[in-house]
Each structure stands twice: as structure tokens, then as C-alpha cells.
C-alpha positions, 0 to 999 in steps of 0.5 A: 573518770577514765583516770580514776577507773584506771587507777582503781584497776591498777591498784586492785591488780597490785593488791591481787598480786600481793595476795597471791604472792603472800606466803608464810614465814617458815614456822617450825615446831618439833617434839621428841621423847626417847627413853632407853632402859637398860640392864633391867633385872628383878633381884632376890634378897641375896642380890641375885636375879630371879629365874623362872625356877624361883616361881611356883607360878608365872604367866604373863605377856610383854606388850608393845605398840607404836602409833604415829599420826599427822593431820588425822592420818595414822600409822599403827603397829603392835606386838605381844609375846608370852614372857616365857617364850624367849621372844620379845615384841619389836614393833616396826617403826611407824611414820605418817606425814609428807616428809618422813625421816630416813631412819633405820629400824630401831634407830634411837639417836636424837635429831639435831634441832632446830630447825625442824627435821620435816613434817611427820609423826614418828614412833619406834620400839624395841625390847630385848632380854628379860627381867628374869633369867629364863633357861640359860639366858641371864636376866637383863632387859633392854627396852627402847622407845621413841616418839617424834612429831615435827611440822615444817611445811608451809601450810596454814595449820599442820600437826603431828603426834606420836606415842609408843610404849612397852609394858610387861604384865605377869602374875606370879607366886614365889616358891619361898617368901622373899623381897624383890629388888628392881635394878636398872639404868635409864637414859631419858631425853625429851625436847620441844621447839617452837620457832619465833615466827610460829603463829598463835596456838603453835606448840610442842610437847614431849613427855616420858612415863615409867613405872612399876607396880605390884598388886596383891591379887587376893586383896587387890591392893598395891604392895609396891610401886616405883616411878622415879621423877627423873623418868616422869614429871621432870622429863616433861618439856613444852614450848609455845608461840608465847615462849618460843625456842628449844627446851631439852631435858637431859641434853647431856645424856646422863645415865641414871641408875635406880634400885628399889626394894619391895616389902617381903612377898609371901610364898603362895600369895598371887601377885601381879607385876606391871611395868609401864614404859611410854614416850609421847610427843606432839607438835602443832603450828599455825603459820603467819604471813611474812611481814614483807607480804603484809606490807604489800597488802597494806599498801594496796589497801591504802591505795584503794582507799585513796582512789575511793576518796578521789571518786567521792570528791 
């Protein structure tokens, strides 16, 4: 009887130690979305950038926001400036999480992955220049956003999310009827990574969206819209625990050049132009115990089963 009791206690102790030692594999998830729009201009029918003097009326704002989150903890920033002020919104970088990266303000360089660079949600935004000439300053806007989400902590479940955007909205009347051509360069990048040892429901997603729309306010109908697929659907990437690894869009850093021209815009008609520029990244992981620790627990449970059988006999 004492032998049985002693064996049972030793086995139970071994199982307890096994459970205490049971760790998780280093499961990583990471997502990143970076969009760089440069030399953005609105050109008239002669191919010359519009200036403030070409409009009979012109009013509106440049707005920006950056939001980072990690496991329900949020870091938010926003800024809004009149389009004719000469001041552009620049939201300070935002980060939430236990291992925020050491990045300088307005750093839009990619992380090198895998592995995940930490556990955090990160967002940053910058806008310089203007889509039209204002005073002596020539047209040419430069808009940059980044959203990153990473999970690399030894926790059972952790998540990181980030989103950031810049938008320009203004109402205008042209001094004379003319077309309007949108011209700009774009360098988009997205990445999603899930490690092979990530648990069920682990995932990483990154996407971009960019569009311009002009509405006739007298009829409330759209007269022009442009949303190139290279900056929208084609840039969406994702990975899951069922399909782990790294997936990148535009890893080579190709710069795309875009132009699109509106129908004739009538002088005296009030139009509203809206330019949307967004990046979004989210990552979730659920880690699984390492195989070695699972084997220890299994061996302990088997020993307990054998002791139980001996006791019954």
C-alpha cells in the first residue's frame, strides 16, 4: 500500500512539474501596410497644375488620424487643417503594446520579417505639400501612412491592430469650365506573416485603400471616381495558421504612376472632391504548447493510469 501511495505521489509530482514547465512555442504574427503617395497634383486641360486663383470658390480641410491598439489598449492621434492655410496635418506616431519599436517620427521604412519585431500596434502619418498651387508654393502633395501590428509574446492569446488615414475634402467652383486630371506616383507595400507553430485562429491581415471622388453638389451625383486596383484590392494580403508563412505585396518597391481625367467640369457648378488614403493592419495569435512539454504531460498521465490500475488490482 505504501509503495502504491509513494508511486502515485511521485507520478503526481512529475505531472505537476511538467505542467509548470509547459511553455509555448514562439508563435509570431505580423502585418504591415505602408502607402507612399508622391507628387500628387490636380492639372487643368492644358496640363498645368491648378492654383487657388483658378477657383471662384474653394474651401475644405485636410484631415488625418492614426490609431494603434493592442489587446484593448488604444493610442490615438488626429489633426485637421484648412486646405488654404499652408499647414498640413502631421499626426505623431502612435503605439500600444509591451514592446513598441524604436522608430523616429515619420519613419516609413519597412520592418524586416520574419520573425515578428515585437508585440504592438503602430501607426504613423505625414502630409506635406498641396494638390494645387497655393501662393508661391507649387503643387505637389506627398502623403505617407503606415500601420503595423505584431505579436511575438509568449502569451496564450494576444492581438495587435493599427489603422491610419489621410483625407482631403473640399468644395469648389471653377472660374471657367475645364477638365481636371489627377496625376501622382505611388509606392504601396503590404505584408502578412504567421509562423508555422501559431495556434488555431492565428492570423495576420494588411490592406490599403486609396480613392478620389468628385460629386456634383447640385444633383448629389458622382461625376468622377478613380480607385486604382494596385492600391486597393490587389494590395490585400493575409496569412492564417492553416496557411502560414510570409506574403508580401510589391516587395520589390515598384513605383506606380497614375493619371485619370474627369469629364468637363462646368464653371459656376459647385463640386465636392474627396481623396481618401488609408492603411490597415491587424494580427492575432494563439500559441500552442511545445511538443516536448506535451510529451512530458502525456507520460505523467500514463504513469498515473498505471498506478491506478495497480491500486485496483
